[in-house]
C-alpha positions as CSV (number, residue, x, y, z in Angstrom):
1,M,0.0,0.0,0.0
2,A,1.2,3.5,-0.8
3,I,1.7,5.6,2.4
4,G,0.6,8.7,0.5
5,S,-2.8,7.2,-0.5
6,I,-3.4,5.9,3.1
7,L,-2.7,9.4,4.5
8,L,-5.0,11.0,1.9
9,A,-7.8,8.6,2.7
10,A,-7.4,9.1,6.5
11,L,-7.3,12.9,6.1
12,G,-10.4,12.8,3.8
13,I,-12.5,10.7,6.3
14,G,-11.2,12.9,9.2
15,F,-12.1,16.0,7.3
16,L,-15.7,14.8,6.7
17,I,-16.1,14.2,10.5
18,F,-14.7,17.7,11.1
19,V,-17.1,19.2,8.6
20,H,-20.1,17.5,10.3
21,E,-19.1,18.5,13.8
22,L,-18.2,22.0,12.6
23,G,-21.9,22.3,11.6
24,H,-23.0,21.6,15.2
25,F,-20.3,23.9,16.6
26,L,-21.3,26.9,14.4
27,A,-25.0,26.3,15.1
28,A,-24.4,26.3,18.8
29,R,-22.3,29.5,18.7
30,R,-25.0,31.2,16.6
31,A,-27.6,30.3,19.2
32,G,-25.4,31.6,22.0
33,V,-24.8,28.1,23.5
34,R,-21.5,27.3,25.3
35,V,-19.5,24.6,23.5
36,E,-17.5,22.6,26.0
37,V,-15.9,19.9,23.8
38,F,-15.2,19.7,20.1
39,S,-13.8,16.2,19.6
40,L,-12.6,14.2,16.6
41,G,-13.0,10.6,17.7
42,F,-14.3,9.1,21.0
43,G,-12.7,7.9,24.2
44,P,-9.6,9.3,26.0
45,R,-8.1,12.6,24.8
46,I,-4.8,12.1,22.9
47,F,-4.0,15.8,22.3
48,G,-5.6,19.1,21.6
49,F,-5.9,22.7,22.8
50,R,-8.3,24.9,24.6
51,R,-9.6,28.2,23.1
52,G,-12.0,30.2,25.2
53,E,-14.5,27.8,26.9
54,T,-14.0,25.0,24.3
55,D,-11.6,22.0,24.5
56,F,-10.7,21.1,20.9
57,R,-9.3,17.6,21.0
58,V,-8.4,14.4,19.1
59,A,-9.5,11.3,20.9
60,L,-8.3,7.7,20.8
61,I,-11.1,5.9,18.9
62,P,-11.3,7.4,15.4
63,F,-14.9,6.2,14.5
64,G,-16.6,9.6,14.4
65,G,-16.7,12.6,16.7
66,F,-18.9,14.8,18.8
67,V,-19.6,18.3,20.0
68,M,-20.7,18.6,23.7
69,V,-22.6,21.8,24.6
70,A,-23.9,23.2,27.9
71,G,-27.4,22.0,28.7
72,Q,-27.4,19.4,25.9
73,D,-29.3,17.1,28.4
74,A,-32.5,19.0,29.5
75,G,-31.8,17.9,33.1
76,D,-28.3,19.4,33.1
77,R,-28.6,22.7,35.0
78,R,-24.9,23.3,35.8
79,H,-24.7,26.3,33.5
80,P,-26.6,29.5,33.2
81,A,-29.8,29.2,31.1
82,R,-28.6,31.9,28.7
83,V,-25.7,29.6,27.5
84,S,-27.6,26.3,27.8
85,L,-29.2,24.4,24.9
86,W,-32.3,23.4,26.9
87,S,-33.3,27.0,27.3
88,K,-33.3,27.8,23.5
89,S,-36.3,27.8,21.2
90,V,-37.3,24.7,19.3
91,G,-36.0,26.4,16.1
92,Q,-32.6,27.1,17.6
93,R,-32.3,23.5,18.9
94,A,-33.4,22.1,15.6
95,L,-30.7,24.2,13.9
96,F,-28.1,22.8,16.3
97,W,-29.1,19.1,15.7
98,S,-29.3,19.6,12.0
99,G,-26.1,21.7,11.7
100,G,-23.9,18.7,10.9
101,V,-26.3,17.4,8.3
102,L,-26.5,20.9,6.6
103,M,-22.7,21.1,6.6
104,N,-22.4,17.7,5.0
105,V,-24.9,18.6,2.3
106,A,-23.1,21.9,1.6
107,F,-19.8,20.1,1.4
108,A,-21.2,17.7,-1.2
109,L,-22.8,20.5,-3.3
110,I,-19.5,22.4,-3.3
111,V,-17.1,19.4,-3.9
112,F,-19.1,17.6,-6.6
113,P,-18.8,20.5,-9.1
114,I,-15.1,20.9,-8.3
115,A,-14.4,17.2,-9.0
116,L,-16.6,17.2,-12.2
117,W,-15.0,20.3,-13.5
118,S,-11.6,18.6,-13.1
119,G,-12.9,15.4,-14.7
120,V,-13.7,12.2,-12.8
121,E,-12.6,8.8,-14.3
122,F,-15.3,6.2,-14.0
123,T,-15.6,2.6,-15.1
124,A,-17.3,2.9,-18.5
125,P,-20.9,1.7,-18.8
126,V,-19.9,-0.7,-21.5
127,V,-20.9,-4.4,-21.5
128,G,-18.1,-7.0,-21.2
129,A,-18.7,-10.7,-20.5
130,V,-22.4,-11.5,-20.3
131,V,-23.7,-14.2,-18.0
132,D,-25.7,-16.9,-19.9
133,G,-29.3,-16.8,-18.7
134,G,-28.8,-13.5,-16.9
135,A,-31.2,-10.5,-17.3
136,A,-28.9,-8.8,-19.9
137,W,-28.5,-12.1,-21.9
138,E,-32.3,-12.7,-21.9
139,A,-32.8,-9.1,-23.3
140,G,-30.3,-9.7,-26.1
141,I,-27.6,-7.3,-24.7
142,A,-24.2,-8.2,-26.1
143,P,-20.5,-7.5,-25.3
144,G,-19.5,-4.1,-26.6
145,D,-22.9,-2.5,-26.1
146,R,-22.8,0.8,-24.2
147,I,-25.5,1.6,-21.7
148,L,-26.7,5.2,-22.3
149,A,-29.6,5.3,-19.9
150,V,-31.2,3.1,-17.2
151,G,-34.9,3.7,-16.5
152,G,-34.7,7.0,-18.4
153,R,-31.7,8.3,-16.3
154,T,-28.4,8.9,-17.9
155,A,-25.8,6.1,-17.1
156,Y,-22.4,7.7,-16.6
157,S,-20.6,4.6,-15.1
158,Y,-20.8,0.8,-14.8
159,E,-21.2,1.2,-11.0
160,N,-24.2,3.5,-11.7
161,V,-25.8,0.8,-13.8
162,V,-25.3,-1.8,-11.1
163,V,-26.8,0.4,-8.4
164,E,-29.9,1.2,-10.6
165,A,-30.5,-2.5,-11.3
166,A,-30.2,-3.3,-7.6
167,L,-32.6,-0.6,-6.6
168,A,-35.1,-1.6,-9.4
169,G,-35.4,-5.1,-7.7
170,P,-37.1,-7.8,-9.6
171,R,-39.1,-5.4,-11.7
172,P,-38.8,-4.6,-15.5
173,L,-36.1,-2.0,-16.2
174,T,-35.6,-0.3,-19.5
175,L,-32.1,0.2,-20.8
176,T,-31.1,2.5,-23.7
177,I,-28.1,1.0,-25.4
178,E,-25.7,1.9,-28.2
179,R,-24.4,-0.9,-30.4
180,P,-20.7,-0.9,-31.5
181,D,-22.0,0.2,-35.0
182,G,-23.5,3.3,-33.5
183,T,-27.2,2.3,-33.7
184,Q,-29.3,2.8,-30.6
185,A,-32.0,0.5,-29.2
186,Q,-34.1,0.0,-26.0
187,R,-34.1,-3.3,-24.1
188,T,-36.3,-4.2,-21.2
189,C,-34.6,-6.4,-18.6
190,L,-35.8,-8.2,-15.5
191,P,-33.0,-8.0,-12.9
192,Q,-32.3,-11.4,-11.3
193,W,-31.6,-12.0,-7.6
194,N,-28.0,-12.8,-6.7
195,E,-28.0,-14.7,-3.4
196,L,-24.2,-14.3,-2.9
197,D,-24.3,-10.4,-3.3
198,G,-27.7,-9.9,-1.8
199,R,-29.1,-7.8,-4.6
200,C,-30.7,-8.0,-8.0
201,E,-28.4,-7.6,-11.0
202,L,-28.3,-7.6,-14.8
203,G,-25.6,-10.2,-15.2
204,F,-22.7,-8.6,-17.1
205,A,-19.2,-7.5,-16.3
206,P,-17.6,-4.3,-17.3
207,A,-15.7,-4.3,-20.6
208,I,-12.0,-4.8,-20.5
209,D,-9.7,-2.1,-21.9
210,D,-8.0,-3.9,-24.7
211,T,-5.7,-0.9,-25.5
212,A,-4.2,-0.5,-22.0
213,P,-0.8,-2.2,-21.4
214,I,-1.1,-5.5,-19.5
215,L,0.9,-5.9,-16.3
216,L,1.9,-9.3,-15.2
217,A,1.5,-10.6,-11.6
218,V,4.2,-13.3,-11.1
219,T,4.1,-16.0,-8.4
220,P,7.4,-16.1,-6.5
221,D,9.4,-19.2,-7.3
222,G,6.9,-20.2,-10.0
223,P,7.7,-21.3,-13.5
224,A,7.5,-17.7,-14.9
225,A,9.7,-16.3,-12.2
226,R,12.3,-19.1,-12.8
227,A,12.2,-18.2,-16.5
228,G,13.1,-14.7,-15.6
229,V,9.8,-12.8,-15.8
230,A,9.6,-10.1,-13.1
231,N,6.5,-9.0,-11.3
232,G,5.1,-5.9,-13.0
233,A,6.5,-6.6,-16.5
234,F,4.4,-5.6,-19.5
235,L,2.9,-8.4,-21.6
236,L,3.2,-7.7,-25.4
237,A,2.3,-11.0,-27.0
238,V,1.7,-14.7,-26.4
239,D,2.9,-17.2,-29.0
240,D,3.3,-14.3,-31.4
241,V,-0.3,-13.1,-30.9
242,P,-0.5,-9.4,-29.9
243,A,-1.9,-9.1,-26.4
244,H,-3.9,-5.9,-27.2
245,G,-6.8,-4.9,-29.4
246,E,-9.0,-7.5,-31.0
247,T,-6.5,-10.3,-30.5
248,M,-6.1,-9.7,-26.7
249,L,-8.4,-12.5,-25.5
250,A,-7.0,-15.0,-28.1
251,A,-3.5,-14.2,-26.8
252,L,-4.4,-14.7,-23.2
253,A,-6.2,-18.0,-23.8
254,P,-3.0,-20.2,-23.7
255,M,-2.0,-18.6,-20.4
256,Q,-5.3,-19.7,-18.8
257,A,-5.4,-23.2,-20.2
258,D,-4.5,-26.3,-18.0
259,G,-2.0,-28.9,-19.1
260,A,1.7,-29.5,-19.5
261,R,2.7,-27.0,-22.1
262,S,5.0,-24.1,-22.9
263,V,4.1,-20.6,-24.0
264,N,6.3,-18.0,-25.7
265,L,5.8,-14.6,-24.0
266,S,7.0,-11.3,-25.4
267,I,7.5,-8.9,-22.5
268,R,8.9,-5.4,-21.8
269,D,10.6,-4.8,-18.5
270,A,13.7,-3.0,-17.2
271,S,15.9,-4.9,-19.6
272,G,13.8,-3.8,-22.6
273,V,11.7,-6.0,-25.0
274,R,12.5,-9.7,-25.0
275,A,11.1,-13.1,-25.5
276,V,10.7,-15.6,-22.7
277,V,9.7,-19.3,-22.8
278,V,7.7,-20.4,-19.8
279,A,7.0,-24.1,-19.2
280,A,3.9,-25.0,-17.1
281,A,4.6,-26.9,-13.9
282,L,2.4,-28.7,-11.4
283,A,0.6,-26.2,-9.3
284,T,1.6,-26.7,-5.7
285,N,-1.5,-25.2,-4.0
286,A,-4.3,-26.1,-6.5
287,P,-6.4,-29.3,-5.9
288,G,-6.4,-32.0,-8.5
289,R,-9.5,-32.8,-10.7
290,I,-11.4,-35.9,-11.3
291,G,-13.2,-34.5,-14.3
292,V,-16.9,-33.9,-13.4
293,T,-19.4,-31.1,-13.8
294,P,-23.0,-30.7,-12.5
295,L,-25.6,-31.8,-15.0
296,M,-27.2,-28.7,-16.5
297,R,-30.9,-29.3,-17.0
298,R,-32.8,-26.4,-15.3
299,V,-33.8,-23.6,-17.7
300,R,-32.1,-20.5,-16.2
301,G,-33.0,-18.0,-18.9
302,I,-34.8,-17.7,-22.3
303,R,-34.0,-14.9,-24.7
304,Q,-36.9,-12.6,-25.1
305,V,-36.6,-12.6,-28.9
306,D,-37.0,-16.4,-29.2
307,R,-40.5,-17.4,-30.4
308,H,-39.8,-21.2,-30.5
309,A,-39.6,-21.5,-26.7
310,A,-42.8,-19.6,-26.3
311,A,-44.5,-21.8,-29.0
312,L,-43.4,-24.9,-27.1
313,G,-44.5,-23.5,-23.8
314,L,-41.0,-23.8,-22.3
315,R,-40.6,-21.6,-19.1
316,R,-37.8,-20.4,-16.9
317,G,-37.3,-22.9,-14.1
318,D,-38.4,-25.9,-16.1
319,V,-36.1,-28.9,-15.7
320,L,-35.4,-30.8,-19.0
321,L,-35.8,-34.5,-18.4
322,A,-36.0,-35.9,-21.9
323,I,-35.9,-34.9,-25.6
324,G,-38.1,-37.3,-27.4
325,D,-37.7,-40.8,-25.9
326,A,-34.1,-40.2,-24.7
327,P,-33.2,-38.9,-21.2
328,F,-31.5,-35.5,-21.4
329,L,-28.3,-36.3,-19.6
330,S,-25.6,-34.4,-21.5
331,G,-26.4,-30.8,-20.4
332,N,-25.7,-29.7,-24.0
333,L,-28.8,-28.5,-25.9
334,T,-26.9,-27.9,-29.1
335,R,-25.9,-31.6,-29.4
336,A,-29.3,-32.8,-28.2
337,L,-31.6,-30.7,-30.4
338,T,-30.6,-32.3,-33.7
339,G,-32.9,-33.6,-36.4
340,D,-36.0,-32.1,-37.9
341,G,-39.8,-32.2,-37.6
342,A,-41.8,-33.0,-34.5
343,L,-40.1,-32.2,-31.2
344,A,-41.2,-33.5,-27.8
345,L,-39.8,-32.3,-24.5
346,T,-40.4,-33.8,-21.1
347,V,-39.9,-31.3,-18.3
348,R,-40.4,-31.2,-14.5
349,R,-42.3,-28.0,-13.6
350,G,-42.5,-27.8,-9.8
351,S,-43.9,-31.1,-8.7
352,E,-45.5,-31.9,-12.1
353,I,-44.2,-33.7,-15.2
354,V,-45.2,-31.8,-18.3
355,R,-45.0,-32.8,-21.9
356,L,-44.2,-30.1,-24.5
357,A,-44.5,-30.6,-28.3
358,G,-43.9,-28.6,-31.4
359,D,-42.9,-28.9,-35.1
360,L,-39.4,-27.4,-35.5
361,G,-37.0,-27.7,-38.4
362,A,-33.2,-27.9,-38.0
363,A,-32.7,-24.1,-38.2
364,A,-35.4,-23.5,-35.6
365,R,-33.9,-26.1,-33.3
366,A,-30.5,-24.5,-33.5
367,D,-32.1,-21.1,-32.7
368,L,-33.9,-22.7,-29.7
369,A,-30.6,-24.2,-28.4
370,G,-28.9,-20.8,-28.6
371,A,-31.8,-19.0,-26.9
372,V,-32.1,-21.3,-23.8
373,A,-29.5,-21.1,-21.0
374,L,-29.2,-24.0,-18.6
375,A,-28.1,-24.4,-15.0
376,A,-27.8,-27.2,-12.5
377,D,-31.0,-28.3,-10.8
378,D,-29.1,-30.8,-8.6
379,P,-25.4,-30.0,-8.1
380,L,-24.7,-33.6,-7.3
381,A,-26.1,-35.0,-10.5
382,L,-22.9,-35.2,-12.5
383,V,-21.6,-35.3,-16.1
384,P,-18.1,-36.8,-16.5
385,T,-15.6,-34.9,-18.6
386,P,-14.3,-36.9,-21.6
387,G,-10.7,-38.0,-20.8
388,G,-11.1,-37.5,-17.1
389,V,-10.4,-40.1,-14.4
390,A,-14.1,-40.2,-13.5
391,A,-15.1,-41.1,-17.0
392,A,-12.4,-43.7,-17.2
393,A,-13.7,-45.3,-14.0
394,G,-17.2,-45.7,-15.5
395,L,-19.1,-42.7,-14.2
396,L,-22.1,-42.1,-16.5
397,P,-24.0,-38.8,-17.2
398,G,-26.8,-38.3,-14.7
399,D,-25.2,-40.4,-11.9
400,K,-26.0,-38.7,-8.6
401,L,-23.1,-38.6,-6.0
402,E,-24.0,-39.7,-2.5
403,A,-20.6,-40.2,-0.8
404,V,-16.8,-40.1,-1.3
405,D,-14.7,-42.7,0.5
406,G,-17.7,-43.4,2.8
407,Q,-18.3,-39.8,3.8
408,P,-21.7,-38.3,2.7
409,I,-21.5,-35.4,0.2
410,A,-24.2,-32.7,0.3
411,S,-22.9,-30.2,-2.2
412,F,-20.5,-29.7,-5.1
413,D,-18.2,-27.6,-2.8
414,E,-18.0,-30.6,-0.5
415,L,-17.0,-32.7,-3.5
416,R,-14.2,-30.2,-4.3
417,A,-13.0,-30.4,-0.7
418,A,-13.0,-34.2,-0.8
419,V,-10.9,-34.2,-4.1
420,A,-8.5,-31.7,-2.6
421,A,-8.1,-33.8,0.6
422,A,-7.5,-36.9,-1.5
423,G,-4.3,-35.4,-3.0
424,D,-2.7,-38.1,-5.1
425,K,-4.7,-41.0,-3.6
426,P,-7.4,-43.0,-5.4
427,M,-11.1,-42.3,-4.4
428,R,-14.3,-44.3,-4.1
429,L,-17.5,-42.6,-5.3
430,R,-20.9,-43.9,-4.2
431,V,-23.5,-42.9,-6.8
432,R,-27.1,-43.5,-7.4
433,R,-27.8,-44.4,-11.1
434,A,-31.3,-44.2,-12.4
435,G,-32.6,-46.4,-15.1
436,A,-33.8,-44.8,-18.4
437,T,-37.5,-44.7,-17.4
438,V,-36.8,-43.2,-14.0
439,A,-34.5,-40.5,-15.6
440,I,-37.4,-39.4,-17.8
441,D,-40.2,-39.7,-15.2
442,P,-39.2,-40.0,-11.5
443,T,-42.8,-41.1,-10.7
444,S,-42.1,-44.4,-12.5
445,A,-39.7,-45.6,-9.8
446,D,-41.9,-48.7,-9.4
447,L,-41.2,-49.7,-12.9
448,E,-37.4,-49.3,-12.8
449,R,-35.7,-48.6,-9.5
450,P,-32.4,-46.7,-9.2
451,T,-29.2,-48.6,-8.5
452,V,-26.6,-47.7,-5.9
453,L,-23.0,-48.6,-6.8
454,D,-19.5,-47.8,-5.9
455,I,-17.0,-46.5,-8.5
456,D,-13.3,-46.6,-7.9
457,V,-11.6,-43.5,-9.3
458,A,-7.9,-43.2,-9.9
459,S,-5.9,-40.3,-8.4
460,P,-7.1,-36.8,-9.2
461,Q,-5.4,-35.3,-12.2
462,P,-2.9,-32.6,-11.1
463,V,-3.3,-29.0,-12.3
464,H,-0.6,-27.2,-14.2
465,D,0.2,-23.6,-13.8
466,L,2.5,-21.0,-15.5
467,G,2.9,-19.0,-12.3
468,V,1.9,-15.8,-14.0
469,A,-1.4,-14.0,-14.5
470,P,-2.4,-10.8,-16.5
471,S,-3.6,-7.9,-14.5
472,L,-6.4,-6.4,-16.7
473,R,-7.9,-2.9,-16.6
474,N,-11.6,-2.1,-17.1
475,R,-12.5,0.3,-19.8
476,T,-12.9,3.8,-18.4
477,T,-14.6,7.0,-19.3
478,I,-14.0,10.6,-18.0
479,V,-17.0,12.7,-17.0
480,R,-15.9,16.3,-17.2
481,C,-17.9,19.5,-17.3
482,D,-16.4,22.3,-19.4
483,T,-17.9,25.2,-17.5
484,V,-18.5,26.1,-13.9
485,G,-22.2,26.4,-14.5
486,S,-22.5,22.9,-16.0
487,A,-20.4,21.5,-13.2
488,I,-22.7,23.0,-10.6
489,A,-25.7,21.7,-12.4
490,R,-24.3,18.2,-12.8
491,G,-23.1,18.2,-9.2
492,A,-26.6,19.2,-8.0
493,S,-28.1,16.5,-10.2
494,M,-25.7,13.8,-8.9
495,S,-26.5,14.9,-5.3
496,T,-30.2,14.6,-5.9
497,D,-29.8,11.2,-7.5
498,L,-27.6,10.0,-4.6
499,V,-30.2,11.1,-2.1
500,K,-32.9,9.1,-4.1
501,Q,-30.6,6.1,-4.2
502,I,-30.0,6.1,-0.5
503,Y,-33.7,6.4,0.2
504,L,-34.5,3.6,-2.3
505,T,-31.7,1.5,-0.8
506,L,-33.2,1.7,2.7
507,K,-36.6,1.0,1.2
508,R,-35.4,-2.0,-0.8
509,M,-33.7,-3.4,2.3
510,A,-37.0,-3.1,4.2
511,T,-38.7,-5.0,1.4
512,G,-35.9,-7.6,1.0
513,D,-35.0,-6.5,-2.6
514,V,-31.5,-5.5,-1.4
515,G,-29.7,-7.6,1.2
516,A,-28.4,-6.2,4.4
517,K,-25.0,-7.6,3.6
518,N,-24.5,-4.5,1.3
519,L,-24.3,-2.3,4.4
520,G,-20.7,-1.3,5.1
521,G,-18.9,0.3,8.0
522,I,-15.7,2.1,8.8
523,I,-13.5,-0.7,7.3
524,R,-15.2,-0.6,4.0
525,I,-15.3,3.2,4.0
526,S,-11.6,3.2,4.6
527,Q,-11.0,0.7,1.7
528,V,-13.1,2.8,-0.7
529,S,-11.4,6.0,0.4
530,Y,-7.9,4.4,-0.1
531,R,-8.8,3.2,-3.6
532,A,-10.2,6.6,-4.4
533,A,-6.9,8.2,-3.2
534,E,-5.0,5.8,-5.5
535,R,-7.1,6.9,-8.5
536,G,-6.3,10.6,-8.1
537,T,-7.5,13.8,-6.5
538,A,-10.6,14.2,-8.6
539,W,-11.9,10.7,-7.8
540,L,-11.1,11.2,-4.1
541,L,-13.1,14.4,-4.0
542,Y,-16.0,12.7,-5.7
543,M,-16.0,9.8,-3.2
544,L,-15.7,12.2,-0.3
545,A,-18.7,14.2,-1.6
546,M,-20.7,10.9,-1.9
547,L,-19.7,9.8,1.7
548,S,-20.6,13.3,3.0
549,L,-24.2,12.9,1.6
550,N,-24.4,9.4,3.0
551,L,-23.3,10.7,6.4
552,A,-25.9,13.4,6.2
553,I,-28.8,11.1,5.4
554,V,-27.8,8.4,7.9
555,N,-27.7,11.1,10.6
556,L,-31.2,12.2,9.6
557,L,-32.7,8.8,10.4
558,P,-35.3,9.1,13.2
559,V,-33.2,6.9,15.6
560,P,-32.6,8.1,19.1
561,M,-28.9,9.0,19.7
562,L,-28.7,10.2,16.1
563,D,-29.4,13.8,15.0
564,G,-32.6,12.7,13.3
565,G,-33.8,11.2,16.6
566,H,-33.4,14.6,18.4
567,L,-35.2,16.3,15.5
568,L,-38.1,13.9,15.9
569,F,-38.4,14.7,19.6
570,L,-38.4,18.4,18.7
571,L,-41.2,17.8,16.2
572,I,-43.2,16.0,18.9
573,E,-42.5,18.9,21.3
574,R,-43.7,21.4,18.7
575,I,-46.9,19.4,18.1
576,K,-47.8,18.7,21.7
577,G,-46.5,22.0,23.2
578,S,-44.1,20.4,25.7
579,P,-41.1,18.1,25.6
580,V,-41.4,14.4,26.0
581,S,-41.0,13.2,29.6
582,A,-37.6,12.5,31.0
583,R,-38.5,8.8,31.4
584,V,-39.5,8.4,27.7
585,F,-36.4,10.3,26.5
586,G,-34.1,8.2,28.7
587,Y,-35.5,4.9,27.6
588,S,-35.4,6.0,24.0
589,Q,-31.8,7.0,24.3
590,M,-30.9,3.6,25.7
591,A,-32.8,1.9,22.9
592,G,-31.1,4.1,20.3
593,L,-27.7,3.3,21.8
594,V,-28.3,-0.4,21.6
595,F,-29.5,-0.1,18.0
596,V,-26.4,2.0,17.0
597,L,-24.0,-0.4,18.7
598,F,-25.8,-3.4,17.0
599,L,-25.5,-1.6,13.7
600,V,-21.8,-0.9,14.2
601,L,-21.1,-4.5,15.1
602,F,-23.2,-5.7,12.1
603,V,-21.6,-3.6,9.5
604,T,-18.1,-4.3,10.9
605,Y,-19.0,-8.0,10.6
606,N,-20.0,-7.5,7.0
607,D,-16.7,-5.6,6.4
608,I,-14.7,-8.5,7.8
609,L,-16.6,-11.0,5.6
610,Q,-15.7,-8.9,2.6
611,L,-12.0,-9.1,3.6
612,L,-12.0,-12.9,4.0
């Protein structure tokens, strides 16, 4: 980590806290309230100075700050009424409790235009790899398409598109796209829930910048290092294929393949441009492979433009059991949908077995195969890889794994762990093999019962590695406003959009459309700030403006202990004509403290999980 970036990130976060507390300080001084402490951080005082009646300090625990004023607690009568907060009007007290929020909003409105006038580099909203069966794939969005607008709002970055999709939830979302040839079109997507990330998504990665130089990350003492490749060298070509432009992916393919092989790298480093031959060696930390994949039979997605699936009545979620009279056990629709004429499909739809039929020619069948994306419905129903040790041992497509070396297996991850634990030792797989009738119709078990058998598999095949990996950059775009006026207008627009996004995020969390795991605390904020500092001053200013608005809105939540909680009590006082009772106020503060502590622990736990 660069010390300069760490210092910039720390100073940026500290300055946001200072700005927030300065708002409370100025509001108190304007109301004539005595300020006793202005603290950055909590806990014991480390250092500081006293000016007038105020102790300005830096405290030990750097997770926020506070301003303590005379008479902040209505029961505190140690100070004269004229300098105590409790004696001031509802309006003056409201200004005090909202002072930090107002300063954070003002900071964002000032800093956003400064950053945009300088020019902020974002990840370009250009489509890279598209997930088969994902929302973008179903809508016919392809690599190279640029997202111009999401739901009618201009898309200025890939992250912006991700956020809009997450906030839309499982609801139709209209995207305006620009094709590589310059033509524009609109596509309606239905974002899909991602359990791992706890949000809905469109299912595509950002585009890779194929013009940026490729840095190499070299494993110490690996094959590339032994061949003389240094960490941080630039990759120019692989086996004489240039590693940039249209041939970049083709050049990188040999580096990512497994097997005992050698590749010819053309690199540029401190010694200049030179050729290096790297021979793959056995990977020391990678588990071996027995050559199996889950059987793909569940329809994960269907392209919206395909009329053949609709004519057949095929739906997302259907599990393909048979094509014609043959069980579908290959997981490959392109190979299975051959022939011409009448087509019959047997699918499991929920708890029912459904027969689908249609008259499709060879071309229509090919279109159908390309328009249907499959996923595993049972991760332990396996397909052996040709040439793998499992296939050589006699494992057949559709065999369902039950145990490895006598230990029950409940998931594909457990199978991976068992293979890794086996090392170079043979393995015994216990599988359940269904007869042809059962594979097509599980309700026919009385006619042909499954068979349980043990299969002895040779040692897992070792994995080979070159000990070097390319470090790729995403395609970027710079958002810059040419005039101060346009920068102010765009900054105000971004501020408004961010406020709406935060509101919708909280709303979607309440409805379950966004998982609580997306909440982050001081660790994640520090990470984001550090990365922002690495990307330059303009990006750091942009991120600080975003964090400032986040801080303002979180503090406005009507939770006791937060500024919004105090403002809520002032509203109640204004309506009923008198403050809430000391008992109600005391209990609410205790409840608010418990909530805030729980929230801090929860988001810190989330942050730690992100690091693991």
